N, C-alpha and C positions, 0 to 999 in steps of 0.2 A: 040383526047385526051381522055383517059380512065377516067371514073368517079370513085370516091372513093367507096370502098366496106365496108359497115357498118353492124355490128351485135349488136343486143340487147340480153344480157344474163340475164335471170331472175332466181336467186337462189331460190329454194323452196324445202327444205328438208321436210321429213314427220314426224320427231320426235319432234315437238314442245311440250314443257312441260307446260308452264304457260297458254297457250291457245291451247287446243287440236285441232289438224287439222287446225291450224291457217291459213295456206296459202290457204285453200279451204273453210274455214268457210264462211257462207253467210253473206254478208255485204249489207244490204238494198236490198235484192232481188236476189243477184247473188254472186258466190264465189269471195272473195276479190282479188284473183290473176287475175280475169277477167278484172279488172279495169286497171291493169298494162299492160296486153297483148293488150287490146283494145287501150290504149293510144299509145303504141309503134307502133301498126299497123296503126292507124289513122294518126300518125305523118308523115308517108311516108318517114321517114329518114333511114329505115333499109331494107337491103336485106334479112336478116333473123332475126326472133324473136324466141329465143330459151329458153326453160325452162330447167334448170339443176336440176334434182330431183332424189332421190333414191326411190320414192314412185310411185307405179303403179297407185294408185288412183289419185294422183296429175297429173301424166302424162296424164291420160284419160281426166281430166278436162281441162288441158292446151290445148290438141289437139282439144277438143270440141270448144274452143274459138280461134282456128286457129293458135296456136303457134306450133313450131316444138319441138319434143323431140327425137332427133336422137341417144341419148345414155342414159344409166343408170348411175347416179353418183355413183362412188365407195363408199363403206362403210367407208373407211378410211378418207374420206373428207365429211362425212355426220353426224358428231357428234356435240355436243354442243360447242366444242372448235375450230371447223374449221372456219378460217377466210374467208371473202368474196373473198379476192385476190386468195386464193387457188382454189376456185370454178371457178373463171374466168380463171385462168391459165389452169386448167384441160380442160375447154371447148375449149380454144384457141389451146392447144396442140392437142386435138382430131381433130380439123379442119385442123391443119397443117399436120397431118398424112393423111388427105384426099386431100392434096395439095390445100387447100383453106386458103389463107392469107388475113386478113382484114386490112383495113387502120385505121379504128376507131372502138372502142368497147364502148358500154354503158352497165354498170351493173345497172339494174333497179330492185328495191326491189319489192317483190310480195305483200307486204302490204303497198302500196303507192297509195290509191284511189284518192288523191288530185293532183297527178302528171298531169301537163298540157303540151300540145303540144308546147306552146310558150317557155316554160322553157327548154324543151328538145332541141328545135331548138337553143335557146340561148347558151346552153352548147356546142353544136357542133360548132357553129360559133366562140365562144370564143376560144375553143381549136384549131380550124383550123387556126385562125389568130394569135395565140400565138405560134410561131414556136419553142420557147425554153421551152415550158411548157409540162408537162406530162399528167396532168389531168384537168378537169373542173367538178366541182360537186356542188350540191345544198346545200346552207347554209341559215340560217335564224337568225335573231337577238334575243338576250335574251330580254324578256319584262321588265327586271329590271336590274339596274347596278350590274354586278357581283362583283364589288369592295366593295359593301355593303353587301355581303353575311355574314351570321352568322352561327355558329355551335351550336348545343345543345348536351351537354354531361352531363349525370346524372342530367337532368333538369336545368342545368346551361348554360346560353347563353354567348357566346363570339364572338367577331368580328374576321373574318378570315383575313381581311385587315384593321386593326384599323387606319392605316395612311390615309385612304380614307373616313372614316365615316362622317367627318364634311364637306366634299367637296360637292358642288352642283352637281346634276345629270348631268346638261349640261356641266360640266367641266370634266366629266369622259369619257374615251375612250369607245365608243360603242363596245360591244363584240358580236360575232356570234358563232353559233355551227352548226355541221353537221345536215342538215335537214332530212337525212335518206331516200332520194328518189332515186337519181341516181348519177352515177359516170361515166362520159365520160373519156376515156383514150386512149392513143396510145397502141397498143398491146405490144410494147417493154417495156412500163412502167409497165404494169401488169406482164409480164413475168420476168422482171428484179427486181420486188419487190421495185419499186421506192416509196419513202415516200409520201403518199397522203397529210398528214397534214404538209405541208411545202411550200416553195416558188416554188415548182415544179407544184403547182396547181393554177388555177384561179377560183374565186367564181362565182356561179350563185345564186344571192340573191332572195329568195322566201319570199313573205309576210307571216307573222306569221299565218294569218287566213287560209292559205293553207298548213299548216304543223301540223301534229300530229303523233308522234311516237306511235306505237301500240305494246306494250309489255305485257300489262295486260288487264283484262276484263274491268277495269275502263277506260283505254285508248280507248278500242274498243267502249264503250258507248259514250264517249266524241266525238270520230271521227264520229260516226253515227249522233249525234246531229249537229255537225259542217257541215257535208255533207248535211243534210236536210235543214239547214239554208241557205247554199250557193245555193242549188237548188231552194229554194223558192225565194231568192233574184233575181236569174237569170230569173225565170219565171215572176216575177213582172216587172222586167226591160224590158223584151221582150213585155209584155202586154202593157206597157206604149208607147212603140215605135209603136205598131200596132194601 
């Protein structure tokens, strides 16, 4: 019986605006993309770990950390408006032209230093066992009930969901959001533009302390502080065991 053929695709364009050279900016001693590449390689889940980029500089960094960069991402899917699915589709179609067809695909973001092997494994297992689902992706819970959200307009506060303001927190439905780490999917789902945020998907729930979206320099600083704290906690735990 032939085993599944899996590929990890890491999108990493060169034109980031809010954080220049974001995908290869040093995060506590090494380029942030290195964390995603190493997590994918260390997981042992993938036959190929591929970086899709339009940047020669990013390609060199990716190859230094043992990822493959078999093609240059076209300019038309390397701007601010290109969706992740278009990048994955391009990579899959490139491999199809090489007569390589994968069974499962994982899109792993380049700025996900907290991504863990156990959650990547959980995503693949969930998708594999859910025969009628298209995707399995990382989600995390909101730290506060979204039903109690407020808006501020011209210094005036109003409730977005006034019908829930007086309800107890424990009586409100817990809400989750995309954790922005990884998206497992069947190739047909990516190629067919299946709806990710629907009942086509199964969730892989990540604890909030392992999630930090990195879009601004403030996000970056917070992520570094979180990573240091996690590293210290792990070191102290190992020390106690010894």
